[in-house]
C-alpha positions in Angstrom: -41.7 -36.1 80.5 -45.1 -35.1 79.9 -44.5 -31.4 80.9 -41.5 -31.0 78.7 -41.7 -28.6 75.5 -41.3 -30.3 72.2 -38.0 -28.5 71.6 -36.5 -30.2 74.8 -37.7 -33.6 73.9 -36.2 -33.5 70.4 -32.9 -31.9 70.1 -32.0 -32.0 66.2 -28.9 -29.8 66.3 -27.1 -33.0 67.8 -27.5 -34.6 64.5 -26.6 -31.7 62.5 -23.3 -32.5 60.5 -22.8 -28.8 59.5 -20.9 -26.9 62.3 -21.1 -23.2 62.6 -17.8 -22.2 64.2 -19.0 -18.8 65.3 -22.2 -20.2 66.9 -21.9 -21.9 70.3 -22.8 -25.5 70.4 -24.6 -26.9 73.2 -23.2 -29.4 75.4 -19.7 -28.7 74.0 -17.5 -26.7 76.1 -15.9 -23.6 74.4 -11.9 -23.2 74.3 -10.9 -19.9 75.1 -7.5 -18.3 74.3 -5.8 -19.2 70.9 -7.2 -21.3 68.3 -5.9 -24.9 67.7 -3.2 -25.0 65.0 -4.8 -28.1 63.4 -3.1 -31.4 63.1 0.4 -31.8 64.2 3.0 -33.5 62.1 5.0 -35.9 64.1 8.6 -36.0 63.2 10.3 -39.5 63.2 13.3 -39.9 65.5 16.5 -39.7 63.7 17.7 -43.0 62.7 21.4 -44.4 63.4 23.9 -45.3 60.8 23.5 -48.9 61.5 19.8 -48.6 61.1 20.2 -46.7 57.8 22.7 -49.3 56.4 20.3 -52.1 57.3 17.3 -50.3 55.6 19.5 -49.6 52.7 20.7 -53.4 52.5 17.0 -54.7 52.7 16.1 -52.3 50.0 18.8 -53.6 47.8 17.7 -57.3 48.5 14.3 -56.1 47.5 15.4 -54.8 44.2 17.8 -57.9 43.6 14.7 -60.3 44.3 12.5 -58.2 41.8 15.2 -58.3 39.2 15.7 -61.9 39.6 12.0 -62.7 39.3 11.7 -60.5 36.4 14.9 -62.1 34.8 13.3 -65.7 35.4 10.1 -64.5 34.2 11.6 -63.2 30.8 13.8 -66.4 30.5 10.3 -68.4 30.7 8.7 -66.1 28.2 11.7 -66.5 25.9 11.9 -70.2 26.3 8.1 -70.4 25.3 8.5 -68.3 22.3 11.4 -70.4 21.2 9.6 -73.7 21.7 6.8 -72.1 19.6 9.0 -71.2 16.6 10.4 -74.9 16.6 7.0 -76.3 16.8 6.0 -74.0 13.8 9.1 -75.1 11.8 8.5 -78.6 12.4 4.7 -78.3 11.6 5.7 -76.5 8.4 8.4 -79.4 7.6 5.5 -82.0 8.3 3.1 -80.3 6.0 5.8 -80.2 3.2 6.8 -84.0 3.6 3.1 -84.9 3.8 2.6 -83.0 0.3 6.0 -84.6 -1.0 4.6 -88.3 0.2 1.3 -87.6 -1.7 3.1 -86.7 -4.8 5.3 -89.8 -4.4 2.2 -92.1 -3.8 0.6 -90.8 -7.0 3.7 -91.2 -9.0 4.0 -94.7 -7.7 0.4 -95.6 -8.7 1.1 -94.2 -12.3 4.3 -96.3 -12.4 2.6 -99.5 -11.2 -0.3 -99.1 -13.9 2.1 -98.4 -16.7 4.1 -101.6 -15.6 0.9 -103.6 -15.4 -0.1 -102.2 -18.9 3.4 -103.5 -20.4 3.5 -107.0 -18.5 -0.1 -108.0 -19.0 -0.5 -111.5 -20.6 -2.2 -109.8 -23.5 0.6 -107.7 -24.1 3.2 -110.4 -23.9 1.2 -112.7 -26.5 1.0 -109.7 -28.8 5.0 -109.3 -28.8 5.5 -112.9 -29.0 3.1 -113.4 -32.0 4.1 -109.9 -33.9 7.7 -109.3 -33.1 8.9 -112.7 -32.6 6.8 -114.8 -35.0 5.5 -117.2 -32.3 2.4 -119.2 -32.4 0.3 -120.7 -29.8 0.7 -124.6 -29.6 -2.6 -126.3 -30.5 -2.1 -130.0 -29.6 -2.3 -130.9 -25.9 0.9 -131.1 -23.8 2.3 -134.5 -22.7 3.7 -134.6 -19.3 6.5 -137.1 -18.3 6.4 -138.7 -14.9 9.4 -140.4 -13.5 8.4 -143.3 -11.3 12.0 -143.3 -9.5 13.8 -140.7 -7.5 16.3 -138.2 -8.9 17.5 -140.0 -12.1 18.4 -138.2 -15.3 17.4 -140.1 -18.5 19.2 -139.1 -21.9 17.1 -139.7 -25.3 19.4 -140.0 -28.1 16.2 -140.0 -30.4 16.6 -143.9 -31.5 14.3 -146.5 -30.4 
C-alpha cells in the first residue's frame, strides 16, 4: 500500500450521489443497446365475477358499518344535548322557585311581626281598657281548693 498513488487509495467518486449519464462510471458495467424504458407498471390480473361481487359486498358492509357508527354517534350527541337542555330548564325552574321561596319567607316574617304586634299583652290591655271599659283588679285573688274528688258545690248566696 505504500507504493500506491493517492488517487488509487481514495476514490471519492464512489461517494458521489450525482451521476452523469454520459460519463462512464468506474466499476459499473455499461449496457449497450437500447436504453431502459424506466419503471414498468405491473398489471393486476383480471378478477372473476365472484371476486368482484365479494369485494363489492365487503365495501357495502364497510359503508354500512361506518353509517351505523355515525348514526350511533349522532344519537349520543343528540341525547347529550337533550339532557343538557333538560338540566338547564330544571336549574332555571329551581332558581325561580328559590326566589319565590325567599319572597314567601319574607312575607311570612312580616305577617308574624304584624300578628305579634296585634296580640301583644300591652295591646290587649289597651283595647280592654279603652274600648271595653275594663279595669284591672286591685285586690288579691282567692283560690278555692277542693279537698275531695270531683264534686260540684252550688252556692246559693245564703249562709
